C-alpha positions as CSV (number, residue, x, y, z in Angstrom):
1,M,-114.6,-76.4,-0.9
2,T,-113.2,-79.1,1.4
3,A,-110.9,-77.7,4.1
4,P,-107.3,-79.0,3.9
5,V,-106.3,-81.7,6.2
6,Q,-104.4,-80.5,9.2
7,T,-101.5,-82.5,10.7
8,C,-99.3,-82.0,13.8
9,P,-96.0,-80.5,12.7
10,K,-94.2,-82.6,15.2
11,C,-95.5,-86.1,14.8
12,G,-97.8,-85.8,11.7
13,A,-101.0,-86.9,13.5
14,L,-104.3,-85.7,12.2
15,I,-105.6,-82.6,14.2
16,V,-108.5,-80.2,14.2
17,P,-108.2,-76.4,14.9
18,Q,-110.1,-76.7,18.2
19,L,-107.4,-79.0,19.6
20,E,-104.9,-77.1,21.7
21,R,-102.4,-80.0,22.1
22,C,-101.7,-83.0,19.9
23,R,-103.2,-86.1,21.5
24,R,-100.3,-88.2,20.3
25,C,-97.2,-86.2,21.1
26,N,-98.7,-83.4,23.3
27,A,-97.2,-80.6,21.1
28,Y,-98.9,-77.2,21.6
29,L,-100.9,-76.4,18.5
30,H,-102.3,-72.9,19.2
31,G,-99.0,-71.1,19.2
32,T,-95.5,-71.4,20.5
33,E,-94.7,-73.9,23.2
34,I,-93.7,-71.1,25.5
35,E,-97.2,-69.5,25.1
36,G,-98.8,-72.8,26.0
37,R,-96.7,-73.3,29.1
38,L,-97.4,-69.7,30.2
39,I,-101.2,-70.0,29.7
40,E,-101.3,-73.3,31.5
41,S,-99.2,-72.3,34.4
42,I,-100.4,-68.7,35.0
43,V,-104.0,-68.5,34.0
44,P,-106.3,-70.0,36.7
45,R,-108.4,-72.9,35.4
46,R,-111.7,-71.1,36.1
47,L,-110.5,-68.3,33.7
48,A,-109.3,-70.8,31.0
49,K,-112.2,-69.9,28.7
50,S,-110.9,-66.3,28.4
51,P,-107.2,-66.5,29.0
52,G,-106.4,-63.3,26.9
53,T,-108.7,-61.2,29.1
54,A,-107.1,-62.8,32.2
55,I,-103.7,-61.9,31.0
56,I,-104.6,-58.2,30.4
57,V,-106.4,-58.0,33.8
58,G,-103.3,-59.5,35.4
59,L,-100.9,-57.0,33.7
60,I,-103.2,-54.1,34.7
61,L,-103.3,-55.2,38.4
62,L,-99.6,-55.8,38.5
63,Y,-98.9,-52.4,37.1
64,Y,-101.3,-50.7,39.6
65,V,-99.6,-52.5,42.5
66,L,-96.2,-51.2,41.2
67,M,-97.7,-47.7,41.2
68,L,-98.9,-48.1,44.8
69,V,-95.5,-49.5,46.0
70,L,-93.7,-46.5,44.5
71,A,-96.1,-43.7,45.4
72,V,-97.7,-44.7,48.8
73,P,-94.6,-44.4,51.1
74,A,-94.4,-40.6,50.6
75,D,-98.1,-40.1,50.0
76,P,-100.6,-42.4,51.8
77,G,-103.4,-40.7,49.9
78,A,-102.2,-42.5,46.7
79,L,-104.1,-45.5,48.0
80,F,-107.2,-43.8,46.8
81,G,-105.9,-41.9,43.8
82,F,-102.7,-40.5,42.3
83,S,-101.8,-36.9,41.8
84,S,-100.9,-35.7,38.2
85,F,-97.3,-35.6,39.3
86,S,-97.4,-39.3,40.4
87,L,-99.2,-40.2,37.2
88,Q,-96.5,-38.7,35.0
89,Q,-93.8,-40.2,37.1
90,L,-95.4,-43.6,36.8
91,G,-95.9,-43.8,33.0
92,A,-99.0,-41.7,32.1
93,T,-99.0,-40.0,28.7
94,H,-97.7,-36.5,29.3
95,G,-97.5,-34.0,26.5
96,T,-94.2,-32.3,27.4
97,R,-92.4,-35.6,28.3
98,I,-93.5,-37.2,25.0
99,L,-92.2,-34.1,23.2
100,R,-88.9,-34.7,24.9
101,G,-88.8,-38.3,23.5
102,E,-90.5,-40.5,26.0
103,N,-92.7,-42.4,23.5
104,W,-92.8,-45.5,25.6
105,R,-95.6,-43.7,27.6
106,F,-98.0,-44.6,24.8
107,L,-97.8,-48.2,26.1
108,T,-97.4,-47.8,29.8
109,S,-100.3,-45.4,30.0
110,I,-102.8,-48.1,28.9
111,F,-102.0,-50.1,32.1
112,G,-101.7,-47.3,34.6
113,H,-104.9,-45.8,36.2
114,H,-105.8,-42.6,38.0
115,D,-107.5,-44.1,41.0
116,L,-109.3,-47.2,42.4
117,L,-112.7,-46.3,40.9
118,H,-111.1,-45.7,37.5
119,L,-109.4,-49.1,37.8
120,A,-112.6,-50.8,38.8
121,F,-114.7,-49.4,36.0
122,N,-112.2,-50.3,33.3
123,L,-111.8,-53.9,34.7
124,W,-115.6,-54.2,34.7
125,A,-115.9,-53.1,31.1
126,L,-112.8,-55.3,30.1
127,S,-114.3,-58.4,31.8
128,D,-117.5,-57.9,29.7
129,A,-116.0,-57.1,26.3
130,G,-112.8,-59.0,26.4
131,P,-114.2,-62.6,26.5
132,L,-116.6,-61.7,23.7
133,V,-113.8,-60.6,21.4
134,E,-111.9,-63.8,22.3
135,E,-115.1,-65.8,21.4
136,I,-115.6,-63.9,18.1
137,F,-112.0,-64.1,17.1
138,D,-109.5,-65.8,19.4
139,R,-107.4,-64.9,22.3
140,K,-104.3,-63.9,20.3
141,K,-106.2,-61.7,17.9
142,M,-108.0,-60.2,20.9
143,L,-104.6,-59.3,22.6
144,V,-103.3,-57.8,19.4
145,I,-106.5,-55.7,19.1
146,Y,-106.1,-54.6,22.7
147,F,-102.5,-53.5,22.3
148,V,-102.9,-51.8,18.9
149,S,-106.1,-50.0,19.7
150,G,-104.8,-49.0,23.2
151,V,-101.5,-47.5,21.9
152,A,-103.4,-45.8,19.0
153,S,-105.9,-44.3,21.5
154,M,-103.1,-42.6,23.4
155,V,-101.5,-41.4,20.1
156,V,-104.8,-39.9,19.0
157,S,-105.3,-38.2,22.4
158,F,-101.8,-36.8,22.3
159,V,-102.4,-35.3,18.9
160,W,-105.8,-34.0,20.0
161,Y,-104.6,-32.4,23.3
162,V,-101.2,-31.1,22.2
163,Y,-102.0,-29.9,18.6
164,F,-105.7,-29.2,18.6
165,R,-106.6,-28.3,22.2
166,E,-103.2,-26.7,22.8
167,D,-102.7,-28.3,26.2
168,V,-99.1,-29.4,25.9
169,A,-98.8,-30.4,29.5
170,Y,-101.9,-32.7,29.7
171,V,-101.6,-35.9,31.7
172,S,-103.7,-39.1,31.0
173,A,-103.7,-42.8,31.8
174,G,-106.0,-45.7,31.8
175,A,-107.1,-48.7,29.8
176,S,-110.4,-47.1,28.7
177,G,-109.1,-46.4,25.1
178,A,-108.1,-50.0,24.7
179,V,-111.3,-51.2,26.3
180,S,-113.3,-48.9,23.9
181,G,-111.4,-50.7,21.2
182,L,-112.5,-54.1,22.4
183,I,-116.1,-52.9,22.6
184,G,-115.8,-51.7,19.0
185,A,-114.2,-55.0,17.9
186,A,-117.0,-57.0,19.6
187,L,-119.7,-54.8,18.1
188,F,-118.5,-55.0,14.5
189,G,-117.2,-58.6,14.8
190,A,-120.6,-59.7,16.0
191,R,-122.3,-57.9,13.1
192,R,-120.2,-59.9,10.7
193,M,-121.6,-63.0,12.3
194,G,-125.1,-62.2,11.2
195,P,-128.2,-63.2,13.3
196,S,-126.1,-65.3,15.7
197,G,-124.2,-62.2,16.8
198,A,-127.2,-59.8,17.1
199,E,-127.4,-60.0,20.9
200,V,-123.7,-59.4,21.3
201,A,-123.9,-56.4,18.9
202,K,-126.8,-54.9,20.9
203,A,-124.9,-55.3,24.2
204,M,-121.8,-53.7,22.8
205,L,-123.8,-50.8,21.3
206,R,-125.1,-50.2,24.8
207,W,-121.6,-50.1,26.2
208,A,-120.5,-47.7,23.5
209,L,-123.4,-45.4,24.4
210,Y,-122.6,-45.7,28.1
211,L,-119.0,-44.5,27.4
212,L,-120.3,-41.7,25.2
213,V,-122.6,-40.4,27.9
214,W,-120.0,-40.9,30.7
215,G,-117.5,-39.0,28.6
216,F,-119.6,-36.0,28.3
217,M,-121.0,-36.0,31.8
218,M,-117.7,-36.3,33.7
219,R,-114.9,-33.8,33.7
220,G,-111.4,-35.0,32.8
221,V,-112.5,-38.0,30.7
222,N,-110.2,-38.6,27.7
223,N,-112.9,-38.8,25.0
224,A,-110.2,-38.6,22.3
225,A,-108.7,-41.9,23.6
226,H,-112.1,-43.5,23.6
227,F,-112.8,-42.4,20.1
228,G,-109.4,-43.4,18.8
229,G,-109.4,-46.8,20.3
230,F,-113.0,-47.5,19.2
231,V,-112.4,-46.5,15.6
232,V,-109.0,-48.3,15.2
233,A,-110.3,-51.6,16.7
234,S,-113.6,-51.4,14.7
235,L,-111.6,-51.1,11.5
236,M,-109.4,-54.1,12.6
237,A,-112.5,-56.1,13.3
238,L,-113.8,-55.6,9.8
239,V,-110.8,-57.2,8.2
240,I,-109.5,-59.8,10.8
241,P,-110.8,-63.3,10.1
242,L,-113.5,-64.5,12.5
243,G,-113.1,-67.5,14.6
244,L,-110.1,-69.7,15.6
245,T,-106.9,-69.3,13.6
246,K,-106.9,-72.7,11.8
247,S,-103.3,-73.0,10.6
248,V,-100.7,-74.1,13.1
249,L,-98.1,-72.0,11.4
250,A,-100.3,-68.9,11.6
251,N,-101.0,-69.6,15.2
252,R,-97.3,-69.7,15.9
253,G,-96.7,-66.4,14.0
254,L,-99.5,-64.7,16.1
255,S,-98.0,-66.2,19.2
256,V,-94.6,-64.6,18.5
257,V,-96.4,-61.3,17.9
258,V,-98.3,-61.5,21.2
259,L,-95.3,-62.6,23.2
260,G,-93.4,-59.6,21.7
261,L,-96.2,-57.2,22.6
262,T,-96.2,-58.6,26.2
263,L,-92.5,-58.3,26.4
264,S,-92.8,-54.7,25.2
265,V,-94.8,-53.9,28.3
266,V,-91.9,-55.1,30.5
267,V,-89.4,-53.1,28.5
268,A,-91.6,-49.9,28.6
269,T,-92.0,-50.4,32.4
270,G,-88.2,-50.6,32.6
271,F,-88.0,-47.2,30.7
272,M,-90.6,-45.8,33.2
273,L,-88.5,-46.9,36.2
274,A,-85.3,-45.6,34.6
275,A,-86.9,-42.2,33.9
276,A,-88.2,-42.0,37.5
277,K,-84.9,-43.1,39.1
278,G,-83.5,-40.5,41.4
279,F,-86.8,-38.7,41.7
280,P,-89.7,-39.2,44.1
281,A,-92.8,-40.9,42.8
282,S,-95.1,-38.8,45.0
283,L,-95.0,-35.7,47.2
284,S,-95.6,-35.6,50.9
285,H,-96.8,-32.0,50.8
286,D,-98.6,-31.9,47.4
287,A,-100.5,-28.8,46.6
288,E,-102.8,-30.6,44.2
289,P,-106.3,-31.3,45.5
290,R,-107.6,-34.9,45.1
291,S,-111.0,-36.0,44.1
292,I,-112.9,-39.0,42.8
293,L,-116.0,-38.5,40.6
294,G,-115.9,-34.8,41.6
295,F,-115.9,-35.5,45.3
296,R,-112.8,-34.0,46.9
297,Y,-111.2,-36.1,49.6
298,S,-108.0,-34.0,50.0
299,S,-107.5,-30.2,49.6
300,G,-103.8,-30.4,49.2
301,A,-101.0,-28.4,51.0
302,S,-101.1,-24.6,51.0
303,D,-99.0,-23.0,48.3
304,V,-96.5,-21.6,50.8
305,E,-96.0,-25.0,52.5
306,S,-96.1,-27.2,49.4
307,D,-93.3,-29.2,47.9
308,Q,-94.0,-27.5,44.6
309,R,-93.0,-24.1,46.0
310,A,-89.9,-25.5,47.9
311,I,-88.7,-27.4,44.8
312,W,-89.2,-24.3,42.6
313,E,-87.1,-22.2,45.0
314,T,-84.3,-24.8,45.2
315,C,-84.1,-24.9,41.4
316,K,-84.1,-21.1,41.1
317,S,-81.3,-20.7,43.6
318,K,-79.0,-23.5,42.4
319,V,-79.9,-23.8,38.6
320,E,-78.6,-27.3,38.5
321,V,-80.1,-30.0,36.2
322,P,-81.3,-32.5,38.8
323,D,-83.1,-29.9,40.9
324,C,-84.6,-28.1,37.9
325,E,-85.6,-31.4,36.3
326,L,-87.6,-32.2,39.4
327,N,-89.0,-28.7,39.3
328,V,-90.3,-29.3,35.7
329,R,-91.9,-32.5,36.9
330,V,-93.8,-31.0,39.8
331,N,-94.5,-27.6,38.2
332,D,-95.1,-29.0,34.7
333,Q,-97.9,-26.5,33.9
334,Q,-95.5,-23.5,34.4
335,P,-93.5,-22.5,31.4
336,G,-91.0,-20.7,33.6
337,A,-89.9,-24.1,35.0
338,Y,-88.9,-25.2,31.6
339,L,-86.9,-22.1,31.1
340,L,-85.0,-22.7,34.4
341,L,-84.2,-26.2,33.3
342,A,-83.1,-24.9,29.9
343,N,-80.7,-22.5,31.7
344,A,-79.4,-25.5,33.8
345,F,-78.8,-27.5,30.6
346,D,-76.9,-24.5,29.1
347,H,-74.6,-24.4,32.1
348,S,-73.9,-28.2,31.7
349,G,-73.2,-27.8,27.9
350,E,-76.4,-29.6,26.7
351,G,-77.5,-27.0,24.2
352,R,-79.9,-29.2,22.2
353,Q,-81.9,-30.1,25.4
354,A,-82.0,-26.5,26.3
355,E,-83.3,-25.5,22.9
356,L,-86.1,-28.1,23.0
357,L,-87.2,-26.9,26.5
358,R,-87.3,-23.3,25.3
359,R,-89.5,-24.3,22.4
360,I,-91.9,-26.1,24.8
361,A,-91.9,-23.0,27.1
362,A,-92.6,-20.8,24.1
363,R,-95.5,-23.0,23.0
364,M,-97.0,-22.9,26.5
365,Y,-96.8,-19.1,26.6
366,R,-98.6,-19.0,23.2
367,E,-101.3,-21.3,24.5
368,H,-101.7,-19.5,27.8
369,P,-100.4,-15.9,27.4
370,G,-101.3,-14.9,31.0
371,Q,-98.8,-17.3,32.6
């Protein structure tokens, strides 16, 4: 069947799907004009073959720089890695905070990272899988796959840890769930290509096996997120059309979706900053030990001298919402902290918040009766 003739919607000139701009009137054909301007002005020319991957890398790096700017002044050790307190303050998925309604964390958490090594590993895998997904599909479909599989990976891990593992105060961040999605999309997209995609499929299968082995060898790896992202993106890759989107109208529709998803990152980051406003992003006397790949580089402050102890005592003596809210954030594994905040909310007339916190505390006591 002969493909329908494509014409420029602005001037009517004949065009082909590979053409990004109309040769007659210079109209952008692969999406909205704003997308074209952004791609051409922001993405370096040497990365023009994989602009979607470049955009994601840029967003991840910008978010990491923001995390450093907020956390390092009080805690220079954050240059190497963030404490669980800093991670939850800076947008990680956090069971209790999500139960309290902070659902924007499902998005911010796929851009934040635990430490420099975590960041480097995910950028390495992303730079390998991302361009392949762009080549198999196109950059906009690749970006949609990244966002959807990334958020889905964090939703799956939330359900797994909170409702199956009964770890209501778990903390997690990182792009690995979304990157696992891109690996799955490249694997099953390449298989749909037949013999021409065989080498790509083999390479992505190796990556999938690396992630599986890594996940079971290392402590603290969010395997639920890896699994969730991989499965969701693989299913998407089985139904999304291969190759360039041929219709100008469809390209513009996808462009609107991608711009909306990118804007949602900005909005979610705004929610993160609003939630952190008035509270520190890190602790200068943090009791939490720090380590990378199992190697401890900081033992943390002693319990008696720690900020965790000082903040607990302040909340206990004053029972005021700001002090006890900070106490919940720094002592988030302690159900008693949630009860203290519930009492503070009762005193301020916020009974619904107090009841929610008591339910969370009761759940934590059921999960860990010895606390």
